[in-house]
C-alpha positions in Angstrom: -67.4 -79.8 24.3 -67.0 -78.8 20.7 -65.3 -81.7 18.9 -64.3 -81.3 15.3 -66.2 -78.1 15.0 -63.8 -77.2 12.2 -63.9 -80.6 10.6 -63.5 -79.2 7.1 -60.3 -77.3 8.2 -59.0 -80.5 9.8 -59.8 -82.3 6.6 -57.7 -79.8 4.5 -54.8 -80.1 6.9 -55.0 -83.8 7.2 -55.2 -84.5 3.4 -51.6 -83.4 2.8 -49.9 -84.7 -0.3 -50.1 -88.3 -1.6 -46.5 -89.4 -2.3 -47.1 -92.8 -3.9 -49.6 -95.4 -4.9 -52.1 -96.1 -2.2 -53.6 -99.4 -1.0 -56.6 -98.9 1.3 -60.4 -98.8 1.4 -61.1 -96.1 -1.2 -64.3 -94.2 -0.9 -66.4 -93.7 -4.0 -68.5 -90.7 -3.3 -72.3 -90.5 -3.5 -74.3 -88.7 -6.2 -77.4 -86.6 -6.5 -79.7 -86.7 -9.6 -82.5 -84.3 -10.3 -85.8 -86.1 -11.0 -89.2 -84.9 -12.3 -90.4 -81.5 -10.9 -93.7 -81.3 -9.1 -94.6 -77.9 -10.5 -95.5 -75.9 -7.4 -92.5 -74.4 -5.8 -92.4 -74.1 -2.0 -90.1 -74.2 1.0 -90.6 -75.2 4.7 -92.5 -78.2 3.5 -92.6 -81.7 5.1 -91.8 -85.1 3.7 -91.7 -88.8 4.5 -91.4 -92.1 2.6 -93.4 -95.3 2.9 -94.0 -98.4 0.7 -91.7 -97.4 -2.2 -93.2 -93.9 -2.5 -92.1 -90.5 -1.4 -94.6 -88.0 0.0 -94.4 -84.3 0.6 -96.6 -81.2 0.9 -97.6 -77.9 2.5 -95.0 -75.2 2.9 -94.7 -71.6 1.8 -94.8 -70.7 -1.9 -92.8 -67.5 -1.6 -90.8 -65.5 1.0 -93.3 -62.7 1.2 -96.3 -65.1 0.8 -97.9 -65.3 4.2 -100.6 -67.8 3.0 -99.0 -71.3 3.2 -100.2 -74.3 1.3 -102.1 -77.4 2.4 -101.7 -79.6 -0.7 -100.1 -83.0 -0.5 -98.3 -85.1 -3.2 -97.0 -88.6 -3.8 -93.8 -89.2 -5.9 -93.2 -92.7 -7.4 -89.5 -93.1 -8.0 -90.1 -96.2 -10.2 -91.8 -94.1 -12.9 -90.6 -90.6 -11.9 -94.2 -89.2 -11.6 -96.0 -87.0 -9.1 -99.7 -87.6 -8.1 -101.7 -85.2 -6.0 -103.3 -86.8 -2.9 -105.8 -85.6 -0.2 -104.9 -82.3 1.3 -103.2 -82.1 4.7 -106.1 -82.1 7.2 -104.5 -79.5 9.5 -105.1 -76.8 6.8 -102.5 -74.3 5.5 -99.2 -75.0 7.2 -95.5 -74.3 6.9 -92.6 -75.8 8.8 -94.5 -78.9 9.6 -92.7 -82.2 10.4 -93.1 -85.5 8.6 -91.8 -88.9 9.6 -92.3 -92.6 8.8 -92.1 -95.7 11.0 -92.9 -99.3 10.3 -94.3 -98.4 6.8 -96.6 -95.8 8.3 -96.4 -92.1 7.5 -97.2 -89.2 9.8 -97.2 -85.4 9.6 -98.0 -82.5 11.9 -97.0 -79.5 13.9 -95.7 -76.4 12.0 -97.6 -73.1 11.9 -100.2 -71.4 9.8 -98.5 -68.1 10.5 -96.7 -67.6 13.8 -98.1 -69.9 16.6 -96.8 -73.4 17.1 -99.1 -76.4 16.3 -99.6 -79.5 18.4 -101.7 -81.7 16.0 -100.5 -84.9 14.4 -102.0 -87.0 11.6 -101.4 -90.3 9.9 -101.8 -90.8 6.1 -103.3 -94.0 4.8 -102.1 -94.4 1.2 -104.5 -97.3 0.4 -107.6 -95.2 1.1 -106.0 -91.7 0.5 -107.2 -90.6 3.9 -105.7 -88.8 6.8 -106.5 -89.9 10.4 -106.1 -87.6 13.4 -103.7 -88.8 16.1 -103.0 -87.6 19.7 -101.7 -84.1 20.0 -98.2 -83.6 21.4 -98.1 -82.2 24.9 -96.6 -78.9 25.7 -96.6 -75.8 23.5 -96.2 -77.6 20.2 -93.5 -77.4 17.5 -92.6 -75.4 14.4 -89.3 -75.3 12.4 -88.3 -78.4 14.3 -87.1 -81.9 13.6 -86.9 -85.3 15.1 -86.0 -89.0 14.5 -87.4 -92.5 14.7 -86.1 -95.5 16.6 -88.1 -98.6 16.0 -91.8 -97.5 16.5 -91.0 -94.4 18.5 -90.8 -90.9 17.1 -88.8 -88.4 19.1 -89.1 -84.6 18.7 -87.4 -81.7 20.5 -86.2 -79.5 22.0 -89.4 -77.8 23.0 -89.2 -74.0 22.9 -88.2 -72.6 26.3 -87.9 -75.9 28.1 -85.6 -78.2 26.0 -88.1 -81.0 26.6 -88.1 -83.9 24.2 -91.2 -85.9 23.5 -91.6 -89.5 22.4 -94.6 -90.7 20.4 -95.4 -94.4 20.2 -97.1 -95.0 16.9 -98.7 -98.3 18.1 -100.4 -97.0 21.2 -100.9 -93.4 20.0 -99.4 -92.1 23.3 -96.9 -89.4 24.0 -94.3 -89.5 26.7 -91.3 -87.4 27.8 -87.7 -88.5 27.7 -84.4 -86.9 28.9 -84.3 -83.2 28.1 -82.1 -82.1 25.3 -78.8 -80.8 26.9 -77.7 -78.5 24.1 -78.9 -74.9 23.5 -82.6 -74.2 22.7 -83.0 -74.0 18.9 -85.1 -74.0 15.8 -84.3 -75.1 12.3 -82.3 -78.2 13.5 -82.0 -81.5 11.7 -82.4 -85.0 12.9 -81.8 -88.6 11.9 -81.3 -92.1 13.5 -78.7 -94.8 12.8 -77.8 -98.0 14.7 -80.5 -97.6 17.3 -79.5 -94.1 18.3 -81.0 -90.7 17.4 -79.2 -87.5 16.4 -80.2 -83.9 16.6 -78.0 -80.9 15.7 -77.5 -77.6 13.9 -80.2 -75.0 13.9 -80.4 -71.5 15.4 -81.2 -70.1 18.8 -83.7 -67.3 19.3 -81.0 -65.0 20.5 -77.8 -67.1 20.3 -76.8 -67.5 16.7 -76.4 -70.6 14.4 -75.1 -73.9 15.7 -73.1 -76.8 14.3 -73.1 -79.1 17.4 -74.7 -82.6 17.4 -76.1 -84.7 20.1 -76.8 -88.5 20.2 -79.7 -90.0 22.1 -79.6 -93.5 23.5 -83.1 -94.9 24.3 -81.7 -97.7 26.4 -80.1 -95.4 28.9 -82.4 -92.4 28.2 -79.4 -90.1 27.9 -77.7 -87.7 25.5 -74.1 -87.5 24.5 -72.4 -84.8 22.5 -70.8 -86.1 19.3 -68.7 -84.5 16.5 -69.9 -81.1 15.3 -70.4 -80.2 11.7 -69.0 -77.3 9.8 -70.2 -75.0 8.3 -73.1 -74.2 10.6 -76.6 -73.9 9.3 -80.3 -73.6 10.3 -81.6 -74.2 6.7 -80.3 -77.7 6.1 -82.0 -81.2 6.1 -81.0 -84.7 7.0 -81.8 -88.4 6.5 -80.2 -91.8 7.1 -79.3 -94.6 4.8 -78.0 -97.9 6.2 -75.6 -97.3 9.0 -74.9 -93.7 8.2 -76.5 -90.3 8.6 -76.4 -87.7 5.9 -76.8 -83.9 6.2 -77.4 -81.8 3.1 -75.6 -78.7 4.5 -76.3 -75.3 3.0 -74.2 -73.4 5.6 -71.8 -70.8 4.3 -73.6 -70.7 0.9 -72.5 -74.3 0.3 -74.3 -77.3 -1.1 -72.3 -80.2 0.2 -73.8 -83.4 1.6 -71.9 -84.8 4.6 -71.9 -88.4 5.8 -71.8 -89.0 9.5 -69.8 -92.1 10.5 -71.1 -93.3 13.9 -68.3 -95.9 14.2 -65.6 -93.2 14.1 -67.6 -90.1 15.1 -66.6 -88.1 12.1 -68.3 -86.1 9.3 -67.0 -86.7 5.8 -67.9 -84.8 2.6 -70.0 -87.1 0.4 -71.5 -85.3 -2.5 -72.7 -82.0 -3.9 -76.3 -81.3 -4.8 -76.7 -79.6 -8.2 -77.1 -76.0 -7.1 -77.9 -74.8 -3.6 -81.4 -75.4 -2.3 -82.0 -74.2 1.3 -85.0 -74.9 3.6 -85.9 -78.1 1.8 -87.0 -81.4 3.3 -85.4 -84.8 3.1 -86.3 -88.5 3.6 -85.1 -91.9 2.5 -86.3 -95.3 1.4 -84.9 -98.4 -0.3 -81.3 -97.3 0.2 -81.8 -94.0 -1.5 -82.2 -90.4 -0.1 -84.5 -87.7 -1.4 -84.4 -83.9 -1.1 -87.6 -82.1 -1.9 -88.5 -78.5 -2.5 -86.8 -75.6 -0.8 -85.4 -72.2 -1.9 -83.1 -72.5 -4.9 -80.3 -70.0 -5.1 -79.9 -68.4 -8.5 -78.9 -65.1 -10.0 -81.1 -62.3 -8.6 -82.0 -64.1 -5.4 -83.7 -67.3 -4.1 -86.8 -68.8 -5.7 -89.2 -71.5 -4.4 -88.2 -74.9 -5.7 -90.5 -77.7 -7.0 -87.6 -80.1 -7.7 -86.9 -83.5 -6.1 -83.3 -84.9 -6.1 -82.5 -88.6 -5.6 -79.3 -89.5 -3.6 -77.3 -92.6 -4.2 -74.8 -93.2 -1.4 -71.2 -93.9 -2.2 -69.3 -97.0 -1.2 -65.9 -98.2 -0.1 -63.6 -100.3 -2.2 -61.4 -102.4 0.2 -57.8 -102.9 -0.7 -58.1 -101.0 -3.9 -54.7 -100.0 -5.3 -54.8 -96.6 -7.1 -51.9 -94.6 -8.4 -51.6 -91.1 -7.3 -50.9 -88.1 -9.4 -48.0 -87.1 -7.3 -46.3 -90.4 -8.1 -46.0 -89.6 -11.8 -45.8 -85.8 -11.8 -43.6 -83.1 -10.3 -45.9 -80.6 -8.8 -44.8 -77.1 -7.7 -47.0 -74.4 -6.2 -45.4 -71.0 -6.5 -46.0 -67.9 -4.3 -48.7 -65.5 -5.6 -47.2 -62.7 -7.7 -49.3 -59.7 -8.9 -52.4 -61.5 -7.8 -51.7 -64.6 -9.9 -51.1 -68.1 -8.5 -48.9 -70.4 -10.6 -49.0 -74.2 -10.3 -46.6 -76.3 -12.4 -47.4 -79.9 -13.2 -44.4 -81.5 -15.0 -43.8 -85.0 -16.3 -44.4 -87.3 -19.2 -48.1 -87.8 -19.9 -50.2 -89.2 -22.6 -52.7 -86.5 -23.5 -54.7 -86.0 -20.3 -56.6 -83.2 -18.8 -56.0 -82.1 -15.2 -58.6 -80.3 -13.1 -57.4 -77.7 -10.6 -59.9 -76.9 -7.9 -59.7 -74.4 -5.0 -62.2 -74.9 -2.2 -62.8 -72.6 0.8 -63.5 -73.7 4.4 -67.2 -73.6 3.8 -66.8 -76.3 1.1 -67.5 -73.8 -1.7 -65.7 -74.3 -5.0 -64.0 -70.9 -5.6 -62.0 -71.9 -8.7 -62.3 -74.9 -11.1 -60.2 -75.1 -14.3 -59.3 -77.8 -16.7 -55.9 -77.7 -18.5 -54.1 -80.2 -20.8 -51.0 -81.7 -19.3 -48.1 -81.0 -18.9 -48.9 -77.5 -17.9 -48.1 -74.3 -16.0 -51.4 -73.2 -14.6 -51.7 -69.5 -14.0 -54.9 -68.4 -12.1 -55.9 -65.0 -10.8 -56.7 -65.3 -7.1 -56.5 -61.7 -5.9 -60.3 -61.7 -5.5 -60.2 -64.6 -2.9 -60.3 -63.7 0.8 -57.3 -64.3 2.9 -57.4 -67.7 4.7 -57.0 -71.4 4.3 -58.1 -73.3 1.1 -57.8 -76.8 -0.3 -56.0 -76.9 -3.7 -56.7 -80.1 -5.5 -55.3 -81.4 -8.8 -57.0 -84.5 -10.3 -57.1 -86.5 -13.4 -59.2 -89.6 -14.1 -58.3 -93.0 -12.6 -55.8 -91.5 -10.1 -55.8 -90.3 -6.6 -55.8 -86.5 -6.5 -53.0 -84.3 -5.3 -54.5 -82.4 -2.3 -52.6 -79.6 -0.6 -53.5 -77.0 2.0 -53.0 -73.5 0.4 -53.0 -70.3 2.4 -54.0 -67.1 0.7 -52.2 -64.2 2.3 
């Protein structure tokens, strides 16, 4: 089952045109804000959050650098300051996994070069010490992810077996649970909400990149496939805040954060991170999300990032009445002539600026332009690939005009 694998396409088709004022639960989107840089760029690092602090470390300092890092850092959101802590005791490591449960932080697994690691450690912030915990059974993990439900951490699927392991932080004991039913993969993401865990995305050794998601119920020890996400990716990260899961999705050269609604089993675009940062690590605490490190896309190629971004989730405004642009304007989209798209926005306006945005199926903003109203907007679009796009016209304090537009 591949449900809503093309969710973004369905979103474009379903948006249609607002024809009048709307009274409904309006969604105010979330926001990302860049905070203080740590100074040492890296990707394939780990992170977790405990007791009002964010922690992260290890990782690879460069794509061709085969000597990963072992350092470990604490970030204090209250004062926007980084402090170096005791090095990760497993030594130099990349693609390790961090998690927190009941105000306790753990990290382990990953690889110093190629092989998978099985070790796990707990960090004690009061004494700045690491304590060795029980090794995971099996072959170990690298480029993997898991989720926490109560005091149990789940990680999987294991390479070659699809086995999923459960670690009880109170007893320091590992056990096995129902095997992951999806394809074997690495680079997946995981989160938990409302007593269930979720694993999805990633890439198979020989089978491409995935967008499917699966939900684990610890009561029934069973997995259920849920809505897929699009675009697909094996370089994204995930976290949960409140009753929702969030995936910072870098698939298709994008940088959108999607919110997973477990009540309706849908993915919704929530926010854009400033720039594109792949292979980062994410966690959450006190109702906020954090994205650390990664590979920042810039002119000339990717560079290791030392940045941390703070995510504030959006919220719903129930029974909020908002006028729509289409209720006060006559909007006409003309056929493309000589490579130029013409959009006319006619009506009586006080001086206002309209923003026209064209977004592709990957969520990438292809065109964004501001024009004073009323206006005939002419935009060269011959460089865009043929296919389906979202054309959006928006002005402050009004619902936008959203229309599916097909480039032929």
